C-alpha positions in Angstrom: 14.5 -41.3 -1.6 11.7 -39.3 0.0 8.6 -40.8 1.7 6.5 -39.3 -1.1 8.2 -41.3 -3.7 8.1 -44.5 -1.7 4.4 -43.9 -1.2 3.9 -43.6 -4.9 5.9 -46.7 -5.7 3.6 -48.7 -3.3 0.5 -47.9 -5.4 -0.1 -51.5 -6.0 -2.8 -53.0 -8.2 -5.0 -55.2 -5.9 -8.1 -53.3 -6.9 -7.1 -53.8 -10.5 -6.6 -57.5 -10.1 -10.1 -57.7 -8.6 -11.4 -56.1 -11.8 -9.3 -58.4 -14.0 -10.8 -61.4 -12.2 -14.4 -60.4 -13.0 -15.9 -63.0 -15.3 -17.2 -61.5 -18.5 -20.1 -64.0 -18.8 -21.6 -64.1 -15.3 -22.4 -62.0 -12.3 -26.0 -61.5 -13.3 -28.5 -59.7 -11.1 -32.2 -59.8 -11.7 -31.8 -57.7 -14.8 -31.5 -59.3 -18.2 -28.2 -60.0 -19.9 -29.5 -58.0 -22.8 -26.9 -55.2 -23.3 -29.6 -52.7 -24.1 -30.8 -52.8 -20.5 -27.5 -51.1 -19.2 -28.7 -48.1 -17.2 -27.8 -44.7 -18.6 -25.9 -43.5 -15.4 -23.8 -46.7 -15.3 -23.0 -46.3 -19.0 -22.0 -42.6 -18.4 -19.7 -43.6 -15.4 -18.0 -46.3 -17.4 -17.3 -44.0 -20.3 -16.1 -41.3 -17.9 -13.7 -43.7 -16.1 -12.5 -45.1 -19.4 -11.6 -41.5 -20.5 -9.7 -41.1 -17.2 -7.7 -44.2 -18.0 -7.0 -42.8 -21.4 -5.7 -39.6 -19.7 -3.5 -41.7 -17.5 -2.0 -43.6 -20.5 -1.5 -40.3 -22.3 0.3 -38.7 -19.3 2.4 -41.8 -18.8 3.7 -41.3 -22.3 4.3 -37.6 -21.8 6.2 -38.2 -18.6 8.4 -40.8 -20.4 9.3 -38.3 -23.1 9.7 -35.4 -20.7 11.7 -37.1 -18.0 13.6 -39.5 -20.2 14.4 -36.7 -22.7 15.6 -34.3 -20.0 17.9 -37.0 -18.5 19.2 -38.0 -21.9 20.2 -34.4 -22.8 21.8 -33.9 -19.4 23.7 -37.1 -19.7 25.0 -36.4 -23.2 26.0 -32.9 -22.2 28.1 -34.5 -19.4 29.8 -36.8 -21.8 28.0 -40.0 -20.9 27.8 -42.5 -23.8 25.6 -45.2 -22.4 22.2 -43.6 -23.1 19.2 -44.7 -25.2 19.4 -43.6 -28.9 16.0 -41.9 -28.5 13.1 -41.5 -26.1 9.5 -41.7 -27.3 6.2 -42.0 -25.5 6.3 -45.7 -26.3 9.9 -46.3 -25.0 10.1 -48.9 -22.3 10.5 -47.7 -18.7 13.9 -49.3 -18.6 15.1 -46.6 -21.1 14.0 -43.8 -18.7 15.8 -45.5 -15.9 19.0 -45.9 -18.0 18.9 -42.3 -19.2 18.4 -40.9 -15.7 21.1 -43.1 -14.2 23.5 -41.7 -16.9 22.3 -38.1 -16.0 23.0 -38.7 -12.3 26.5 -39.9 -13.2 27.1 -36.8 -15.3 25.7 -34.5 -12.6 27.8 -36.1 -9.9 31.0 -35.9 -11.9 30.6 -32.4 -13.2 29.3 -30.8 -10.0 32.0 -32.5 -7.9 34.7 -31.3 -10.2 33.4 -27.7 -9.9 33.7 -27.7 -6.1 31.2 -26.0 -3.8 28.1 -24.4 -5.3 24.8 -22.9 -4.4 21.6 -23.4 -6.3 18.5 -21.2 -6.5 15.0 -22.4 -7.6 12.6 -19.6 -8.6 9.0 -19.7 -9.5 7.1 -22.6 -11.0 3.4 -23.5 -10.4 0.7 -25.8 -11.6 -3.0 -25.2 -12.0 -5.4 -28.2 -12.1 -7.6 -28.6 -15.2 -10.6 -27.4 -13.3 -13.0 -26.9 -16.2 -12.2 -30.4 -17.5 -13.0 -31.8 -14.1 -16.3 -29.9 -13.9 -17.3 -31.2 -17.4 -16.2 -34.7 -16.4 -18.2 -34.7 -13.2 -21.4 -33.8 -15.1 -21.5 -37.5 -16.1 -21.1 -38.6 -12.5 -24.2 -36.8 -11.1 -26.9 -39.0 -9.6 -29.2 -36.0 -9.6 -29.3 -34.8 -13.2 -30.7 -31.4 -12.1 -27.7 -30.6 -9.9 -25.2 -27.9 -10.9 -21.6 -28.9 -10.2 -20.7 -25.2 -9.6 -17.9 -23.0 -11.0 -14.2 -22.9 -10.6 -14.5 -19.8 -8.3 -17.2 -21.5 -6.1 -15.3 -24.7 -5.6 -11.7 -23.4 -5.2 -10.3 -22.4 -1.8 -10.1 -18.6 -2.1 -6.5 -18.7 -1.1 -5.7 -21.0 -4.1 -7.7 -19.1 -6.7 -5.5 -17.2 -9.2 -5.8 -15.4 -12.5 -5.2 -12.1 -14.2 -6.3 -9.3 -11.9 -7.1 -6.0 -13.6 -7.6 -4.4 -10.2 -5.4 -4.7 -7.2 -4.0 -7.8 -5.7 -4.8 -7.5 -2.1 -2.7 -7.3 1.0 -1.5 -10.8 2.1 -2.1 -12.2 -1.4 0.6 -13.2 -3.9 1.8 -11.7 -7.1 3.1 -14.6 -9.1 6.1 -13.9 -11.3 8.5 -16.1 -13.2 12.0 -15.9 -14.8 10.3 -14.7 -18.0 7.7 -12.4 -16.4 8.6 -10.5 -13.3 5.8 -9.4 -11.0 5.4 -6.1 -9.3 6.3 -6.6 -5.6 5.9 -5.0 -2.2 6.6 -7.8 0.2 8.7 -11.0 0.5 10.1 -12.3 -2.8 10.8 -15.9 -3.5 13.1 -15.1 -6.4 15.3 -12.4 -7.7 14.2 -8.9 -6.6 15.0 -5.9 -8.7 14.7 -2.7 -6.7 15.2 -2.1 -3.0 15.6 -5.0 -0.6 15.3 -4.1 3.0 16.3 -6.7 5.6 19.2 -8.5 3.9 20.3 -10.2 0.7 21.5 -13.8 1.3 22.3 -14.3 -2.4 24.2 -11.9 -4.5 23.5 -8.2 -4.1 24.5 -6.4 -7.4 24.3 -2.7 -6.6 24.7 -0.7 -3.5 24.6 -2.1 0.1 23.7 0.1 3.0 25.3 -2.2 5.6 28.0 -4.9 5.3 28.8 -6.4 1.9 30.8 -9.6 1.7 32.4 -8.7 -1.7 32.9 -5.4 -3.4 34.1 -4.7 -7.0 35.1 -1.8 -9.1 32.0 -0.1 -10.5 34.0 1.4 -13.5 33.3 4.9 -12.3 36.0 5.3 -9.7 34.1 3.7 -6.9 32.9 0.3 -5.8 29.7 -1.6 -5.8 28.5 -4.7 -3.9 28.6 -8.1 -5.6 28.1 -10.3 -2.5 25.8 -10.9 0.3 24.4 -7.7 1.9 23.4 -7.6 5.6 21.5 -4.3 5.3 19.6 -2.7 2.4 20.5 -3.8 -1.1 19.5 -1.4 -3.9 19.8 -3.0 -7.4 19.2 -6.7 -7.6 19.3 -9.5 -5.1 19.2 -13.2 -6.2 18.0 -14.4 -2.8 16.4 -11.9 -0.4 16.4 -12.9 3.2 13.2 -14.7 4.3 11.9 -11.6 6.2 13.3 -9.0 3.7 10.9 -6.7 1.9 11.3 -6.3 -1.8 10.0 -3.1 -3.4 10.3 -3.4 -7.2 9.9 -6.6 -9.2 10.2 -10.3 -8.3 10.9 -13.2 -10.6 9.1 -15.6 -8.3 6.2 -15.4 -5.9 5.8 -12.1 -4.0 3.7 -12.3 -0.9 2.3 -8.8 -0.4 2.9 -7.0 2.8 -0.1 -6.3 5.2 -0.4 -2.7 4.0 0.2 -3.4 0.2 -2.5 -3.4 -2.4 -0.9 -3.4 -5.8 -1.4 -4.3 -9.4 0.9 -7.3 -10.1 1.6 -6.3 -13.7 0.0 -6.9 -17.1 1.5 -10.4 -17.5 1.8 -11.6 -13.9 -1.0 -13.3 -12.0 -2.5 -12.7 -8.6 -3.3 -15.5 -6.2 -5.4 -15.3 -3.1 -7.4 -12.1 -3.5 -8.2 -9.6 -6.2 -10.2 -6.4 -5.8 -12.3 -7.3 -8.9 -13.3 -10.5 -10.5 -10.4 -12.5 -11.9 -10.0 -12.9 -15.7 -9.6 -16.6 -16.6 -9.6 -17.8 -13.0 -7.6 -21.0 -12.2 -7.3 -23.1 -9.1 -3.9 -24.1 -7.9 -5.2 -26.9 -5.6 -7.8 -29.6 -5.6 -11.4 -28.4 -6.1 -13.8 -28.9 -3.1 -16.5 -31.6 -3.6 -19.7 -30.4 -5.3 -22.8 -29.8 -3.2 -24.8 -32.3 -5.2 -24.7 -36.1 -5.0 -22.3 -37.7 -7.4 -20.9 -41.2 -7.9 -17.8 -41.4 -5.7 -15.7 -43.6 -8.0 -16.6 -41.6 -11.1 -15.7 -38.3 -9.3 -12.4 -39.8 -8.1 -11.6 -40.6 -11.7 -12.5 -37.0 -12.7 -10.3 -35.5 -10.0 -7.4 -37.7 -11.0 -7.8 -36.6 -14.7 -7.8 -33.0 -13.6 -4.6 -33.3 -11.6 -2.7 -35.3 -14.2 -3.7 -32.8 -16.9 -2.6 -29.8 -14.8 -0.9 -26.9 -16.7 2.5 -26.4 -15.2 5.2 -23.8 -15.5 8.5 -25.3 -14.3 10.8 -23.3 -11.9 14.0 -21.6 -13.1 17.1 -23.2 -11.6 20.3 -21.2 -11.4 23.8 -22.2 -10.1 26.6 -20.2 -8.6 30.0 -21.9 -8.4 33.1 -21.1 -6.3 35.5 -23.0 -8.6 36.0 -23.8 -12.3 32.9 -25.2 -14.0 32.0 -26.8 -17.4 29.8 -23.9 -18.6 28.2 -25.8 -21.5 27.1 -28.6 -19.1 25.7 -26.1 -16.6 23.8 -24.4 -19.4 22.1 -27.6 -20.4 21.5 -28.6 -16.7 19.8 -25.3 -15.9 17.6 -25.6 -19.0 16.5 -29.2 -18.2 16.5 -29.7 -14.4 13.5 -27.5 -13.6 10.9 -29.9 -15.0 12.4 -32.7 -13.0 12.4 -30.6 -9.8 8.7 -29.8 -10.5 7.7 -33.5 -11.1 9.5 -34.4 -7.8 7.5 -31.8 -6.0 4.2 -33.1 -7.5 5.0 -36.7 -6.6 2.3 -37.0 -3.9 -0.4 -35.3 -5.9 0.4 -37.5 -9.0 0.3 -40.6 -6.8 -3.1 -39.7 -5.4 -4.4 -38.9 -8.9 -3.2 -42.2 -10.3 -4.6 -44.2 -7.3 -8.0 -42.5 -7.8 -8.3 -43.5 -11.4 -6.9 -47.0 -10.7 -9.1 -47.7 -7.7 -12.3 -46.3 -9.3 -11.8 -48.4 -12.4 -11.2 -51.5 -10.4 -14.2 -50.8 -8.1 -16.5 -50.4 -11.1 -15.3 -53.6 -12.7 -15.7 -55.5 -9.5 -19.4 -54.4 -9.0 -20.8 -54.3 -12.5 -23.3 -57.0 -13.3 -25.9 -58.2 -15.9 -26.3 -56.4 -19.2 -23.7 -53.8 -18.3 -21.2 -56.5 -17.7 -21.8 -58.1 -21.1 -21.8 -54.7 -22.9 -18.7 -53.1 -21.2 -16.8 -56.0 -19.5 -14.3 -56.4 -22.3 -13.6 -52.7 -22.5 -13.2 -52.4 -18.7 -10.8 -55.3 -18.7 -8.7 -53.6 -21.4 -8.8 -50.3 -19.4 -7.6 -52.1 -16.3 -4.7 -53.7 -18.2 -3.8 -50.3 -19.7 -3.9 -48.8 -16.2 -1.5 -51.3 -14.7 1.1 -50.6 -17.5 0.6 -46.8 -17.3 0.9 -46.8 -13.5 4.2 -48.6 -13.7 5.5 -46.2 -16.2 4.4 -43.2 -14.2 6.1 -44.6 -11.1 9.4 -45.0 -12.9 9.3 -41.5 -14.3 8.5 -39.8 -11.0 11.1 -41.8 -9.1 13.8 -41.0 -11.8 12.9 -37.3 -11.6 13.3 -37.3 -7.8 16.6 -39.1 -7.9 18.2 -37.0 -10.7 16.9 -33.6 -9.4 18.0 -34.5 -5.9 21.6 -35.0 -7.1 21.4 -31.7 -9.0 20.0 -29.5 -6.2 21.9 -30.8 -3.2 23.9 -27.6 -2.5 27.6 -28.2 -2.3 27.5 -31.4 -4.6 
């Protein structure tokens, strides 16, 4: 198990327990216990953090369905019988663990029986819910006249992406996927269709100007390459060498060459530099803090909410086997494992997001006094209890994703 997953598992609840210990009838300051005296900014922060907890609970349920469901389908395709009858958002975390343990057993048995194999992982990305974060932070501002800024202003330029109706600039990235290939003149992290100069370490299907490891009849009285190519591959290459240049299209990310300025294509996105303003800009990393003064705990909750509600496109996972393989099982595995791979990769970010919400809620509960305590204490206590349960559920889902996807993507079985 990776250090990232262990770090997530250790997100304990001391801060929450502090909140749970807050008495709901004391802690008065000089203000009155009259609930109407609760200051507006405190009320806004409480409501914002409660909304963040609601998001955490919602995402915990979504992860249960996504992870548990994927594991269940993989396990059943592999002939495992000891799986939960169904997985819902309210299923206990033990059902996710049981489903993913069965999936691991199926993966181990089926891939071991197939002998050696290679696996390619192409594409996949997440964009944080930046607009939602900006709207959330508006309630955290100490200075009501302060503008929290825009997505473009608060995103690292290298992480800003979107539709680029001009040219994606040299050194930037055209982002393709298995469904939508991007135009490419640079290094391709996926399958390149076109000309690959500098070597194909996957399968070159076409002509190879150099040494090809396997040639087959082309049906026209000649031969073509269907193996690795040490020179220039013209056709398609499932895994271009790290330094190879792809000129054509790419089903993953294409980092443009230093002299390339191209349009990525109508459906692909550009990340890191567009010659005109992006259409529907998105940020693929955490937003930088606003210039204005905001409540730190409230902002942490907003950041956590934005990360947990990120929009993600899972990577495409493909297998190549040397020996006999259960094709129907592999078909299900390729369809399901990408999301588990993605969740494993997001483990650290998810952990930080959960901790931000949990700590912020606990800190607020520990420091609230007087009329605000009377007015919101019971709601905060309920939010803390919900956070503890949701946190435990998220931990299980992420850990199960890491374990199952690790079994499925360890090349060679």
